[in-house]
N, CA and C atoms of all chains as a GROMACS GRO file, in nm:
protein
  624
    1MET      N    1  28.182   6.232   0.548
    1MET     CA    2  28.214   6.132   0.444
    1MET      C    3  28.365   6.120   0.429
    2ASN      N    4  28.417   5.998   0.434
    2ASN     CA    5  28.558   5.977   0.404
    2ASN      C    6  28.585   6.006   0.256
    3THR      N    7  28.705   6.052   0.228
    3THR     CA    8  28.745   6.070   0.088
    3THR      C    9  28.760   5.933   0.023
    4TYR      N   10  28.696   5.913  -0.091
    4TYR     CA   11  28.724   5.793  -0.168
    4TYR      C   12  28.709   5.820  -0.317
    5TYR      N   13  28.744   5.722  -0.395
    5TYR     CA   14  28.763   5.743  -0.539
    5TYR      C   15  28.690   5.635  -0.618
    6VAL      N   16  28.661   5.668  -0.743
    6VAL     CA   17  28.595   5.571  -0.829
    6VAL      C   18  28.663   5.570  -0.967
    7VAL      N   19  28.674   5.452  -1.021
    7VAL     CA   20  28.720   5.437  -1.159
    7VAL      C   21  28.598   5.400  -1.243
    8ILE      N   22  28.568   5.483  -1.343
    8ILE     CA   23  28.457   5.456  -1.435
    8ILE      C   24  28.517   5.400  -1.563
    9PHE      N   25  28.475   5.279  -1.597
    9PHE     CA   26  28.525   5.213  -1.717
    9PHE      C   27  28.406   5.191  -1.809
   10THR      N   28  28.398   5.267  -1.918
   10THR     CA   29  28.289   5.247  -2.015
   10THR      C   30  28.351   5.179  -2.137
   11SER      N   31  28.284   5.079  -2.190
   11SER     CA   32  28.347   5.002  -2.298
   11SER      C   33  28.246   4.946  -2.396
   12GLN      N   34  28.294   4.921  -2.515
   12GLN     CA   35  28.217   4.850  -2.615
   12GLN      C   36  28.289   4.719  -2.645
   13ARG      N   37  28.219   4.608  -2.625
   13ARG     CA   38  28.278   4.477  -2.653
   13ARG      C   39  28.280   4.451  -2.803
   14THR      N   40  28.382   4.379  -2.846
   14THR     CA   41  28.382   4.324  -2.982
   14THR      C   42  28.288   4.203  -2.981
   15GLU      N   43  28.281   4.133  -3.091
   15GLU     CA   44  28.195   4.014  -3.096
   15GLU      C   45  28.273   3.885  -3.073
   16ASN      N   46  28.395   3.898  -3.021
   16ASN     CA   47  28.478   3.779  -2.992
   16ASN      C   48  28.440   3.715  -2.860
   17ASP      N   49  28.319   3.663  -2.855
   17ASP     CA   50  28.268   3.610  -2.728
   17ASP      C   51  28.337   3.483  -2.683
   18SER      N   52  28.395   3.414  -2.778
   18SER     CA   53  28.447   3.280  -2.748
   18SER      C   54  28.591   3.281  -2.699
   19LYS      N   55  28.649   3.396  -2.682
   19LYS     CA   56  28.793   3.398  -2.653
   19LYS      C   57  28.826   3.427  -2.508
   20GLY      N   58  28.750   3.370  -2.419
   20GLY     CA   59  28.788   3.374  -2.278
   20GLY      C   60  28.754   3.503  -2.205
   21TYR      N   61  28.668   3.586  -2.262
   21TYR     CA   62  28.638   3.713  -2.197
   21TYR      C   63  28.572   3.694  -2.061
   22ALA      N   64  28.468   3.612  -2.057
   22ALA     CA   65  28.392   3.599  -1.932
   22ALA      C   66  28.479   3.548  -1.818
   23SER      N   67  28.562   3.447  -1.847
   23SER     CA   68  28.643   3.392  -1.738
   23SER      C   69  28.750   3.494  -1.694
   24MET      N   70  28.807   3.565  -1.790
   24MET     CA   71  28.907   3.666  -1.753
   24MET      C   72  28.842   3.779  -1.674
   25SER      N   73  28.724   3.819  -1.715
   25SER     CA   74  28.653   3.926  -1.646
   25SER      C   75  28.623   3.886  -1.500
   26ASP      N   76  28.576   3.763  -1.481
   26ASP     CA   77  28.550   3.714  -1.345
   26ASP      C   78  28.678   3.710  -1.262
   27LYS      N   79  28.785   3.663  -1.326
   27LYS     CA   80  28.914   3.650  -1.257
   27LYS      C   81  28.965   3.788  -1.215
   28MET      N   82  28.952   3.886  -1.303
   28MET     CA   83  29.000   4.021  -1.271
   28MET      C   84  28.918   4.081  -1.157
   29GLU      N   85  28.788   4.053  -1.156
   29GLU     CA   86  28.706   4.106  -1.048
   29GLU      C   87  28.746   4.044  -0.914
   30GLU      N   88  28.767   3.913  -0.915
   30GLU     CA   89  28.816   3.845  -0.792
   30GLU      C   90  28.947   3.905  -0.744
   31LEU      N   91  29.038   3.925  -0.840
   31LEU     CA   92  29.171   3.977  -0.806
   31LEU      C   93  29.162   4.122  -0.754
   32ALA      N   94  29.077   4.202  -0.818
   32ALA     CA   95  29.059   4.341  -0.774
   32ALA      C   96  29.012   4.345  -0.628
   33ARG      N   97  28.920   4.254  -0.595
   33ARG     CA   98  28.865   4.251  -0.459
   33ARG      C   99  28.972   4.223  -0.353
   34LEU      N  100  29.081   4.160  -0.395
   34LEU     CA  101  29.189   4.128  -0.301
   34LEU      C  102  29.291   4.242  -0.284
   35GLN      N  103  29.280   4.345  -0.368
   35GLN     CA  104  29.381   4.453  -0.362
   35GLN      C  105  29.361   4.541  -0.239
   36PRO      N  106  29.473   4.587  -0.180
   36PRO     CA  107  29.462   4.684  -0.070
   36PRO      C  108  29.390   4.810  -0.120
   37GLY      N  109  29.298   4.859  -0.042
   37GLY     CA  110  29.229   4.983  -0.078
   37GLY      C  111  29.105   4.964  -0.164
   38PHE      N  112  29.078   4.839  -0.204
   38PHE     CA  113  28.956   4.812  -0.281
   38PHE      C  114  28.833   4.827  -0.191
   39ILE      N  115  28.727   4.889  -0.241
   39ILE     CA  116  28.602   4.901  -0.163
   39ILE      C  117  28.491   4.816  -0.224
   40SER      N  118  28.457   4.840  -0.350
   40SER     CA  119  28.349   4.764  -0.413
   40SER      C  120  28.351   4.784  -0.564
   41VAL      N  121  28.273   4.704  -0.634
   41VAL     CA  122  28.266   4.715  -0.780
   41VAL      C  123  28.125   4.678  -0.827
   42GLU      N  124  28.079   4.746  -0.931
   42GLU     CA  125  27.949   4.716  -0.994
   42GLU      C  126  27.963   4.727  -1.144
   43SER      N  127  27.892   4.642  -1.215
   43SER     CA  128  27.895   4.646  -1.361
   43SER      C  129  27.756   4.631  -1.418
   44ALA      N  130  27.736   4.685  -1.537
   44ALA     CA  131  27.616   4.656  -1.616
   44ALA      C  132  27.658   4.656  -1.762
   45ARG      N  133  27.610   4.557  -1.836
   45ARG     CA  134  27.636   4.556  -1.980
   45ARG      C  135  27.505   4.524  -2.050
   46ASP      N  136  27.471   4.603  -2.154
   46ASP     CA  137  27.344   4.578  -2.222
   46ASP      C  138  27.360   4.474  -2.332
   47HIS      N  139  27.250   4.443  -2.398
   47HIS     CA  140  27.252   4.335  -2.496
   47HIS      C  141  27.329   4.371  -2.623
   48GLU      N  142  27.368   4.497  -2.636
   48GLU     CA  143  27.450   4.535  -2.752
   48GLU      C  144  27.599   4.542  -2.719
   49GLY      N  145  27.635   4.496  -2.599
   49GLY     CA  146  27.777   4.490  -2.565
   49GLY      C  147  27.835   4.620  -2.511
   50HIS      N  148  27.748   4.716  -2.482
   50HIS     CA  149  27.795   4.841  -2.422
   50HIS      C  150  27.790   4.827  -2.271
   51GLY      N  151  27.903   4.850  -2.205
   51GLY     CA  152  27.910   4.825  -2.061
   51GLY      C  153  27.969   4.940  -1.982
   52ILE      N  154  27.929   4.946  -1.856
   52ILE     CA  155  27.987   5.042  -1.761
   52ILE      C  156  28.023   4.965  -1.634
   53THR      N  157  28.147   4.981  -1.591
   53THR     CA  158  28.190   4.926  -1.462
   53THR      C  159  28.238   5.040  -1.375
   54VAL      N  160  28.193   5.044  -1.252
   54VAL     CA  161  28.244   5.142  -1.157
   54VAL      C  162  28.308   5.068  -1.040
   55SER      N  163  28.434   5.100  -1.012
   55SER     CA  164  28.501   5.037  -0.897
   55SER      C  165  28.544   5.148  -0.802
   56TYR      N  166  28.526   5.121  -0.674
   56TYR     CA  167  28.548   5.221  -0.569
   56TYR      C  168  28.673   5.184  -0.489
   57TRP      N  169  28.753   5.286  -0.457
   57TRP     CA  170  28.885   5.266  -0.396
   57TRP      C  171  28.910   5.370  -0.288
   58GLU      N  172  28.995   5.331  -0.192
   58GLU     CA  173  29.025   5.422  -0.080
   58GLU      C  174  29.122   5.534  -0.117
   59SER      N  175  29.202   5.514  -0.221
   59SER     CA  176  29.303   5.615  -0.255
   59SER      C  177  29.342   5.607  -0.402
   60LEU      N  178  29.401   5.714  -0.453
   60LEU     CA  179  29.454   5.714  -0.590
   60LEU      C  180  29.571   5.616  -0.601
   61GLU      N  181  29.644   5.601  -0.493
   61GLU     CA  182  29.758   5.508  -0.493
   61GLU      C  183  29.709   5.364  -0.513
   62ALA      N  184  29.600   5.329  -0.447
   62ALA     CA  185  29.544   5.193  -0.463
   62ALA      C  186  29.502   5.170  -0.609
   63ILE      N  187  29.444   5.272  -0.671
   63ILE     CA  188  29.402   5.261  -0.812
   63ILE      C  189  29.525   5.242  -0.901
   64GLN      N  190  29.627   5.319  -0.874
   64GLN     CA  191  29.750   5.311  -0.954
   64GLN      C  192  29.814   5.173  -0.941
   65LYS      N  193  29.814   5.120  -0.821
   65LYS     CA  194  29.874   4.987  -0.800
   65LYS      C  195  29.795   4.878  -0.870
   66TRP      N  196  29.665   4.890  -0.868
   66TRP     CA  197  29.583   4.791  -0.937
   66TRP      C  198  29.606   4.799  -1.089
   67LYS      N  199  29.617   4.919  -1.141
   67LYS     CA  200  29.644   4.935  -1.285
   67LYS      C  201  29.778   4.869  -1.322
   68ALA      N  202  29.876   4.878  -1.232
   68ALA     CA  203  30.010   4.825  -1.260
   68ALA      C  204  30.025   4.677  -1.226
   69ASN      N  205  29.924   4.618  -1.162
   69ASN     CA  206  29.930   4.476  -1.125
   69ASN      C  207  29.960   4.389  -1.248
   70THR      N  208  30.052   4.296  -1.234
   70THR     CA  209  30.101   4.220  -1.350
   70THR      C  210  29.990   4.143  -1.421
   71ALA      N  211  29.910   4.069  -1.346
   71ALA     CA  212  29.802   3.991  -1.410
   71ALA      C  213  29.700   4.085  -1.476
   72HIS      N  214  29.677   4.197  -1.412
   72HIS     CA  215  29.583   4.294  -1.468
   72HIS      C  216  29.639   4.356  -1.597
   73GLN      N  217  29.772   4.377  -1.600
   73GLN     CA  218  29.836   4.430  -1.722
   73GLN      C  219  29.815   4.335  -1.839
   74VAL      N  220  29.828   4.206  -1.812
   74VAL     CA  221  29.806   4.105  -1.916
   74VAL      C  222  29.662   4.114  -1.968
   75ALA      N  223  29.568   4.125  -1.875
   75ALA     CA  224  29.426   4.136  -1.912
   75ALA      C  225  29.401   4.264  -1.992
   76GLN      N  226  29.464   4.374  -1.951
   76GLN     CA  227  29.447   4.501  -2.023
   76GLN      C  228  29.494   4.489  -2.168
   77GLN      N  229  29.608   4.422  -2.185
   77GLN     CA  230  29.664   4.404  -2.319
   77GLN      C  231  29.568   4.322  -2.406
   78LYS      N  232  29.521   4.213  -2.347
   78LYS     CA  233  29.426   4.125  -2.417
   78LYS      C  234  29.296   4.200  -2.448
   79GLY      N  235  29.256   4.286  -2.357
   79GLY     CA  236  29.137   4.370  -2.378
   79GLY      C  237  29.151   4.456  -2.503
   80LYS      N  238  29.268   4.516  -2.519
   80LYS     CA  239  29.292   4.602  -2.636
   80LYS      C  240  29.298   4.519  -2.765
   81GLU      N  241  29.361   4.403  -2.754
   81GLU     CA  242  29.382   4.321  -2.875
   81GLU      C  243  29.254   4.254  -2.923
   82THR      N  244  29.170   4.215  -2.826
   82THR     CA  245  29.063   4.121  -2.859
   82THR      C  246  28.923   4.161  -2.816
   83TRP      N  247  28.907   4.204  -2.691
   83TRP     CA  248  28.774   4.211  -2.634
   83TRP      C  249  28.699   4.342  -2.652
   84TYR      N  250  28.775   4.452  -2.657
   84TYR     CA  251  28.709   4.582  -2.662
   84TYR      C  252  28.736   4.652  -2.794
   85SER      N  253  28.632   4.706  -2.855
   85SER     CA  254  28.658   4.790  -2.973
   85SER      C  255  28.697   4.931  -2.929
   86ASN      N  256  28.650   4.972  -2.813
   86ASN     CA  257  28.698   5.097  -2.754
   86ASN      C  258  28.658   5.103  -2.607
   87TYR      N  259  28.730   5.185  -2.533
   87TYR     CA  260  28.691   5.209  -2.394
   87TYR      C  261  28.742   5.344  -2.346
   88ASN      N  262  28.679   5.391  -2.240
   88ASN     CA  263  28.720   5.514  -2.173
   88ASN      C  264  28.731   5.488  -2.024
   89VAL      N  265  28.830   5.549  -1.964
   89VAL     CA  266  28.848   5.536  -1.819
   89VAL      C  267  28.856   5.676  -1.759
   90GLN      N  268  28.778   5.699  -1.655
   90GLN     CA  269  28.792   5.822  -1.577
   90GLN      C  270  28.818   5.785  -1.431
   91ILE      N  271  28.913   5.853  -1.373
   91ILE     CA  272  28.943   5.835  -1.231
   91ILE      C  273  28.892   5.959  -1.160
   92CYS      N  274  28.807   5.938  -1.061
   92CYS     CA  275  28.731   6.050  -1.004
   92CYS      C  276  28.732   6.046  -0.851
   93LYS      N  277  28.722   6.163  -0.794
   93LYS     CA  278  28.710   6.179  -0.649
   93LYS      C  279  28.563   6.203  -0.615
   94ILE      N  280  28.512   6.130  -0.520
   94ILE     CA  281  28.371   6.147  -0.486
   94ILE      C  282  28.352   6.269  -0.397
   95VAL      N  283  28.261   6.355  -0.440
   95VAL     CA  284  28.240   6.483  -0.375
   95VAL      C  285  28.118   6.476  -0.282
   96ARG      N  286  28.016   6.401  -0.327
   96ARG     CA  287  27.889   6.396  -0.254
   96ARG      C  288  27.817   6.269  -0.294
   97GLU      N  289  27.730   6.220  -0.207
   97GLU     CA  290  27.656   6.099  -0.243
   97GLU      C  291  27.526   6.091  -0.165
   98TYR      N  292  27.429   6.020  -0.224
   98TYR     CA  293  27.305   5.991  -0.152
   98TYR      C  294  27.243   5.867  -0.213
   99SER      N  295  27.146   5.812  -0.142
   99SER     CA  296  27.088   5.688  -0.192
   99SER      C  297  26.942   5.675  -0.153
  100PHE      N  298  26.876   5.582  -0.216
  100PHE     CA  299  26.735   5.553  -0.190
  100PHE      C  300  26.718   5.402  -0.179
  101LYS      N  301  26.644   5.362  -0.077
  101LYS     CA  302  26.612   5.220  -0.062
  101LYS      C  303  26.463   5.209  -0.039
  102GLY      N  304  26.392   5.148  -0.134
  102GLY     CA  305  26.247   5.137  -0.123
  102GLY      C  306  26.205   5.028  -0.026
  103ASN      N  307  26.075   5.017  -0.007
  103ASN     CA  308  26.022   4.909   0.078
  103ASN      C  309  26.032   4.778   0.003
  104ASP      N  310  26.072   4.675   0.070
  104ASP     CA  311  26.078   4.544   0.003
  104ASP      C  312  25.940   4.482  -0.005
  105MET      N  313  29.376   6.923  -1.889
  105MET     CA  314  29.237   6.878  -1.881
  105MET      C  315  29.153   6.981  -1.806
  106ASN      N  316  29.041   7.021  -1.865
  106ASN     CA  317  28.949   7.107  -1.792
  106ASN      C  318  28.886   7.031  -1.676
  107THR      N  319  28.853   7.103  -1.572
  107THR     CA  320  28.782   7.041  -1.460
  107THR      C  321  28.640   7.007  -1.504
  108TYR      N  322  28.598   6.883  -1.482
  108TYR     CA  323  28.457   6.852  -1.503
  108TYR      C  324  28.412   6.743  -1.407
  109TYR      N  325  28.284   6.715  -1.410
  109TYR     CA  326  28.223   6.636  -1.305
  109TYR      C  327  28.135   6.526  -1.364
  110VAL      N  328  28.112   6.424  -1.285
  110VAL     CA  329  28.027   6.314  -1.331
  110VAL      C  330  27.930   6.274  -1.220
  111VAL      N  331  27.809   6.245  -1.260
  111VAL     CA  332  27.711   6.187  -1.168
  111VAL      C  333  27.697   6.039  -1.203
  112ILE      N  334  27.724   5.954  -1.106
  112ILE     CA  335  27.708   5.809  -1.125
  112ILE      C  336  27.576   5.769  -1.059
  113PHE      N  337  27.488   5.712  -1.138
  113PHE     CA  338  27.357   5.670  -1.088
  113PHE      C  339  27.348   5.519  -1.108
  114THR      N  340  27.358   5.443  -0.999
  114THR     CA  341  27.343   5.297  -1.008
  114THR      C  342  27.206   5.262  -0.951
  115SER      N  343  27.133   5.175  -1.020
  115SER     CA  344  26.996   5.151  -0.977
  115SER      C  345  26.951   5.009  -1.006
  116GLN      N  346  26.852   4.967  -0.931
  116GLN     CA  347  26.786   4.841  -0.956
  116GLN      C  348  26.640   4.873  -0.989
  117ARG      N  349  26.597   4.832  -1.107
  117ARG     CA  350  26.459   4.854  -1.149
  117ARG      C  351  26.367   4.757  -1.078
  118THR      N  352  26.245   4.804  -1.051
  118THR     CA  353  26.138   4.714  -1.009
  118THR      C  354  26.089   4.640  -1.134
  119GLU      N  355  25.985   4.562  -1.120
  119GLU     CA  356  25.932   4.492  -1.237
  119GLU      C  357  25.811   4.564  -1.299
  120ASN      N  358  25.792   4.690  -1.260
  120ASN     CA  359  25.680   4.769  -1.313
  120ASN      C  360  25.712   4.826  -1.452
  121ASP      N  361  25.731   4.737  -1.547
  121ASP     CA  362  25.774   4.781  -1.679
  121ASP      C  363  25.668   4.859  -1.755
  122SER      N  364  25.544   4.838  -1.717
  122SER     CA  365  25.436   4.894  -1.797
  122SER      C  366  25.396   5.035  -1.756
  123LYS      N  367  25.465   5.092  -1.661
  123LYS     CA  368  25.418   5.220  -1.607
  123LYS      C  369  25.495   5.342  -1.656
  124GLY      N  370  25.530   5.340  -1.783
  124GLY     CA  371  25.585   5.461  -1.844
  124GLY      C  372  25.731   5.486  -1.819
  125TYR      N  373  25.803   5.387  -1.771
  125TYR     CA  374  25.944   5.410  -1.739
  125TYR      C  375  26.025   5.449  -1.862
  126ALA      N  376  26.012   5.370  -1.970
  126ALA     CA  377  26.097   5.394  -2.089
  126ALA      C  378  26.075   5.533  -2.146
  127SER      N  379  25.948   5.574  -2.155
  127SER     CA  380  25.925   5.706  -2.214
  127SER      C  381  25.974   5.818  -2.122
  128MET      N  382  25.956   5.801  -1.991
  128MET     CA  383  26.005   5.903  -1.897
  128MET      C  384  26.158   5.908  -1.900
  129SER      N  385  26.220   5.792  -1.908
  129SER     CA  386  26.366   5.785  -1.912
  129SER      C  387  26.420   5.858  -2.037
  130ASP      N  388  26.357   5.832  -2.151
  130ASP     CA  389  26.398   5.900  -2.275
  130ASP      C  390  26.378   6.052  -2.264
  131LYS      N  391  26.263   6.089  -2.205
  131LYS     CA  392  26.231   6.231  -2.191
  131LYS      C  393  26.332   6.301  -2.100
  132MET      N  394  26.369   6.235  -1.991
  132MET     CA  395  26.465   6.295  -1.898
  132MET      C  396  26.602   6.310  -1.963
  133GLU      N  397  26.640   6.212  -2.046
  133GLU     CA  398  26.769   6.223  -2.114
  133GLU      C  399  26.768   6.341  -2.212
  134GLU      N  400  26.660   6.353  -2.287
  134GLU     CA  401  26.648   6.468  -2.379
  134GLU      C  402  26.657   6.600  -2.304
  135LEU      N  403  26.587   6.606  -2.191
  135LEU     CA  404  26.582   6.728  -2.112
  135LEU      C  405  26.720   6.759  -2.051
  136ALA      N  406  26.787   6.655  -2.003
  136ALA     CA  407  26.921   6.674  -1.946
  136ALA      C  408  27.015   6.735  -2.050
  137ARG      N  409  27.005   6.683  -2.173
  137ARG     CA  410  27.092   6.733  -2.281
  137ARG      C  411  27.075   6.882  -2.309
  138LEU      N  412  26.959   6.935  -2.271
  138LEU     CA  413  26.932   7.078  -2.294
  138LEU      C  414  26.981   7.167  -2.181
  139GLN      N  415  27.024   7.107  -2.070
  139GLN     CA  416  27.062   7.190  -1.954
  139GLN      C  417  27.196   7.258  -1.977
  140PRO      N  418  27.210   7.381  -1.926
  140PRO     CA  419  27.341   7.447  -1.932
  140PRO      C  420  27.444   7.363  -1.855
  141GLY      N  421  27.560   7.346  -1.914
  141GLY     CA  422  27.666   7.272  -1.845
  141GLY      C  423  27.665   7.122  -1.868
  142PHE      N  424  27.564   7.072  -1.941
  142PHE     CA  425  27.560   6.930  -1.973
  142PHE      C  426  27.669   6.897  -2.074
  143ILE      N  427  27.740   6.786  -2.055
  143ILE     CA  428  27.842   6.743  -2.152
  143ILE      C  429  27.796   6.617  -2.227
  144SER      N  430  27.770   6.510  -2.155
  144SER     CA  431  27.730   6.385  -2.222
  144SER      C  432  27.672   6.288  -2.119
  145VAL      N  433  27.611   6.180  -2.170
  145VAL     CA  434  27.552   6.079  -2.081
  145VAL      C  435  27.564   5.942  -2.146
  146GLU      N  436  27.585   5.840  -2.065
  146GLU     CA  437  27.589   5.701  -2.112
  146GLU      C  438  27.518   5.614  -2.009
  147SER      N  439  27.451   5.510  -2.061
  147SER     CA  440  27.382   5.417  -1.971
  147SER      C  441  27.403   5.274  -2.015
  148ALA      N  442  27.396   5.183  -1.920
  148ALA     CA  443  27.389   5.040  -1.952
  148ALA      C  444  27.300   4.975  -1.848
  149ARG      N  445  27.212   4.887  -1.893
  149ARG     CA  446  27.129   4.812  -1.798
  149ARG      C  447  27.130   4.667  -1.842
  150ASP      N  448  27.153   4.577  -1.748
  150ASP     CA  449  27.159   4.436  -1.786
  150ASP      C  450  27.020   4.373  -1.782
  151HIS      N  451  27.012   4.246  -1.817
  151HIS     CA  452  26.882   4.178  -1.832
  151HIS      C  453  26.813   4.157  -1.696
  152GLU      N  454  26.886   4.180  -1.587
  152GLU     CA  455  26.822   4.166  -1.455
  152GLU      C  456  26.776   4.300  -1.397
  153GLY      N  457  26.785   4.405  -1.479
  153GLY     CA  458  26.734   4.534  -1.435
  153GLY      C  459  26.832   4.617  -1.353
  154HIS      N  460  26.957   4.572  -1.348
  154HIS     CA  461  27.059   4.650  -1.278
  154HIS      C  462  27.124   4.745  -1.378
  155GLY      N  463  27.122   4.875  -1.346
  155GLY     CA  464  27.171   4.973  -1.442
  155GLY      C  465  27.269   5.072  -1.384
  156ILE      N  466  27.352   5.125  -1.470
  156ILE     CA  467  27.445   5.232  -1.434
  156ILE      C  468  27.433   5.341  -1.541
  157THR      N  469  27.412   5.464  -1.495
  157THR     CA  470  27.413   5.579  -1.586
  157THR      C  471  27.520   5.675  -1.537
  158VAL      N  472  27.603   5.722  -1.628
  158VAL     CA  473  27.701   5.825  -1.593
  158VAL      C  474  27.672   5.948  -1.680
  159SER      N  475  27.654   6.062  -1.614
  159SER     CA  476  27.633   6.187  -1.689
  159SER      C  477  27.744   6.284  -1.650
  160TYR      N  478  27.794   6.355  -1.751
  160TYR     CA  479  27.910   6.442  -1.734
  160TYR      C  480  27.866   6.588  -1.744
  161TRP      N  481  27.922   6.671  -1.657
  161TRP     CA  482  27.878   6.811  -1.642
  161TRP      C  483  27.998   6.903  -1.623
  162GLU      N  484  27.977   7.028  -1.661
  162GLU     CA  485  28.087   7.125  -1.651
  162GLU      C  486  28.110   7.176  -1.510
  163SER      N  487  28.008   7.168  -1.425
  163SER     CA  488  28.023   7.226  -1.290
  163SER      C  489  27.928   7.158  -1.191
  164LEU      N  490  27.959   7.173  -1.064
  164LEU     CA  491  27.870   7.123  -0.959
  164LEU      C  492  27.738   7.200  -0.959
  165GLU      N  493  27.747   7.326  -0.996
  165GLU     CA  494  27.627   7.410  -1.003
  165GLU      C  495  27.529   7.356  -1.109
  166ALA      N  496  27.584   7.316  -1.224
  166ALA     CA  497  27.499   7.262  -1.332
  166ALA      C  498  27.429   7.133  -1.283
  167ILE      N  499  27.501   7.052  -1.208
  167ILE     CA  500  27.444   6.927  -1.154
  167ILE      C  501  27.332   6.960  -1.055
  168GLN      N  502  27.358   7.057  -0.969
  168GLN     CA  503  27.260   7.097  -0.868
  168GLN      C  504  27.132   7.150  -0.935
  169LYS      N  505  27.149   7.230  -1.040
  169LYS     CA  506  27.033   7.286  -1.110
  169LYS      C  507  26.951   7.177  -1.179
  170TRP      N  508  27.020   7.079  -1.236
  170TRP     CA  509  26.948   6.969  -1.302
  170TRP      C  510  26.871   6.888  -1.197
  171LYS      N  511  26.932   6.864  -1.084
  171LYS     CA  512  26.862   6.791  -0.976
  171LYS      C  513  26.735   6.865  -0.933
  172ALA      N  514  26.742   6.998  -0.933
  172ALA     CA  515  26.629   7.080  -0.886
  172ALA      C  516  26.527   7.112  -0.995
  173ASN      N  517  26.558   7.076  -1.119
  173ASN     CA  518  26.466   7.101  -1.232
  173ASN      C  519  26.327   7.042  -1.203
  174THR      N  520  26.224   7.118  -1.228
  174THR     CA  521  26.089   7.076  -1.188
  174THR      C  522  26.044   6.944  -1.251
  175ALA      N  523  26.061   6.932  -1.382
  175ALA     CA  524  26.020   6.808  -1.449
  175ALA      C  525  26.103   6.690  -1.398
  176HIS      N  526  26.229   6.716  -1.371
  176HIS     CA  527  26.316   6.612  -1.321
  176HIS      C  528  26.276   6.570  -1.178
  177GLN      N  529  26.232   6.667  -1.100
  177GLN     CA  530  26.184   6.638  -0.964
  177GLN      C  531  26.063   6.544  -0.968
  178VAL      N  532  25.974   6.568  -1.064
  178VAL     CA  533  25.856   6.481  -1.080
  178VAL      C  534  25.902   6.339  -1.113
  179ALA      N  535  25.999   6.329  -1.206
  179ALA     CA  536  26.052   6.198  -1.245
  179ALA      C  537  26.121   6.130  -1.127
  180GLN      N  538  26.194   6.207  -1.048
  180GLN     CA  539  26.264   6.149  -0.932
  180GLN      C  540  26.163   6.090  -0.832
  181GLN      N  541  26.053   6.162  -0.812
  181GLN     CA  542  25.951   6.115  -0.720
  181GLN      C  543  25.888   5.984  -0.769
  182LYS      N  544  25.856   5.986  -0.898
  182LYS     CA  545  25.798   5.867  -0.962
  182LYS      C  546  25.898   5.750  -0.957
  183GLY      N  547  26.024   5.782  -0.972
  183GLY     CA  548  26.129   5.679  -0.962
  183GLY      C  549  26.127   5.610  -0.828
  184LYS      N  550  26.112   5.690  -0.722
  184LYS     CA  551  26.110   5.633  -0.586
  184LYS      C  552  25.983   5.552  -0.563
  185GLU      N  553  25.873   5.604  -0.615
  185GLU     CA  554  25.743   5.539  -0.589
  185GLU      C  555  25.726   5.409  -0.668
  186THR      N  556  25.781   5.408  -0.791
  186THR     CA  557  25.742   5.304  -0.885
  186THR      C  558  25.855   5.227  -0.951
  187TRP      N  559  25.955   5.298  -1.001
  187TRP     CA  560  26.047   5.235  -1.096
  187TRP      C  561  26.170   5.170  -1.035
  188TYR      N  562  26.217   5.226  -0.923
  188TYR     CA  563  26.343   5.175  -0.866
  188TYR      C  564  26.318   5.110  -0.731
  189SER      N  565  26.377   4.993  -0.712
  189SER     CA  566  26.371   4.936  -0.577
  189SER      C  567  26.480   4.998  -0.491
  190ASN      N  568  26.589   5.039  -0.553
  190ASN     CA  569  26.692   5.117  -0.482
  190ASN      C  570  26.784   5.184  -0.582
  191TYR      N  571  26.851   5.289  -0.535
  191TYR     CA  572  26.953   5.351  -0.619
  191TYR      C  573  27.055   5.424  -0.532
  192ASN      N  574  27.170   5.447  -0.594
  192ASN     CA  575  27.277   5.524  -0.532
  192ASN      C  576  27.324   5.631  -0.630
  193VAL      N  577  27.356   5.746  -0.577
  193VAL     CA  578  27.407   5.854  -0.660
  193VAL      C  579  27.539   5.902  -0.599
  194GLN      N  580  27.641   5.911  -0.682
  194GLN     CA  581  27.766   5.976  -0.639
  194GLN      C  582  27.797   6.090  -0.735
  195ILE      N  583  27.835   6.202  -0.678
  195ILE     CA  584  27.876   6.317  -0.758
  195ILE      C  585  28.028   6.328  -0.740
  196CYS      N  586  28.098   6.329  -0.854
  196CYS     CA  587  28.243   6.312  -0.850
  196CYS      C  588  28.313   6.413  -0.939
  197LYS      N  589  28.434   6.446  -0.900
  197LYS     CA  590  28.521   6.531  -0.979
  197LYS      C  591  28.621   6.444  -1.054
  198ILE      N  592  28.635   6.466  -1.182
  198ILE     CA  593  28.727   6.382  -1.260
  198ILE      C  594  28.870   6.430  -1.240
  199VAL      N  595  28.955   6.333  -1.204
  199VAL     CA  596  29.092   6.362  -1.166
  199VAL      C  597  29.186   6.332  -1.283
  200ARG      N  598  29.153   6.224  -1.356
  200ARG     CA  599  29.242   6.176  -1.463
  200ARG      C  600  29.158   6.093  -1.559
  201GLU      N  601  29.201   6.084  -1.683
  201GLU     CA  602  29.125   6.000  -1.777
  201GLU      C  603  29.214   5.954  -1.891
  202TYR      N  604  29.176   5.842  -1.951
  202TYR     CA  605  29.244   5.794  -2.072
  202TYR      C  606  29.149   5.706  -2.148
  203SER      N  607  29.185   5.677  -2.273
  203SER     CA  608  29.093   5.599  -2.354
  203SER      C  609  29.166   5.512  -2.455
  204PHE      N  610  29.095   5.419  -2.512
  204PHE     CA  611  29.148   5.330  -2.615
  204PHE      C  612  29.047   5.321  -2.728
  205LYS      N  613  29.098   5.331  -2.850
  205LYS     CA  614  29.012   5.315  -2.967
  205LYS      C  615  29.083   5.217  -3.061
  206GLY      N  616  29.021   5.099  -3.080
  206GLY     CA  617  29.083   4.997  -3.166
  206GLY      C  618  29.066   5.028  -3.313
  207ASN      N  619  29.124   4.944  -3.396
  207ASN     CA  620  29.106   4.957  -3.541
  207ASN      C  621  28.966   4.913  -3.576
  208ASP      N  622  28.902   4.984  -3.665
  208ASP     CA  623  28.768   4.944  -3.707
  208ASP      C  624  28.775   4.828  -3.807
   0.00000   0.00000   0.00000
């Protein structure tokens, strides 16, 4: 297994649904996909606004650069001001993995 | 920061909603909370059945023991047979973390 990393972003949305969250979220995902070292991203958010996003990266440096990206910085600021009541971020190194794929 | 670990479980549910999934899921969460080395767990599942669960643990050994737990093994088998069309598991070491808490 190659060494790779994951950023776990757990968050609680505020109720400010009308303030451009969905379009900014889509835009940030598109932009993340273009970053060097990006591997993949998955999200789930339940009906109460509690969400988890996991994004996978080739290196800690790639994660750091994405965090410092100018457009992403603007989104992060807006996230604190408007969209999230709280969030947690963990940056992790993947140690082991396995998967299951059922019959279609 | 103390060294700790996270298990990321991303999954797609089948449409077999009536076969005891919710009660087994609740039971497994209760049981996980009782394991030595358990720290915390969070989940989100969207309306299309795509879910992410992250559980935090003090050691890789604690994660291994939970995976091997007999009741959990039964649930894992049932998960493959009935509840999940696919899933991925990554076991990760937390390298760095930060958080945001807005004004209430």
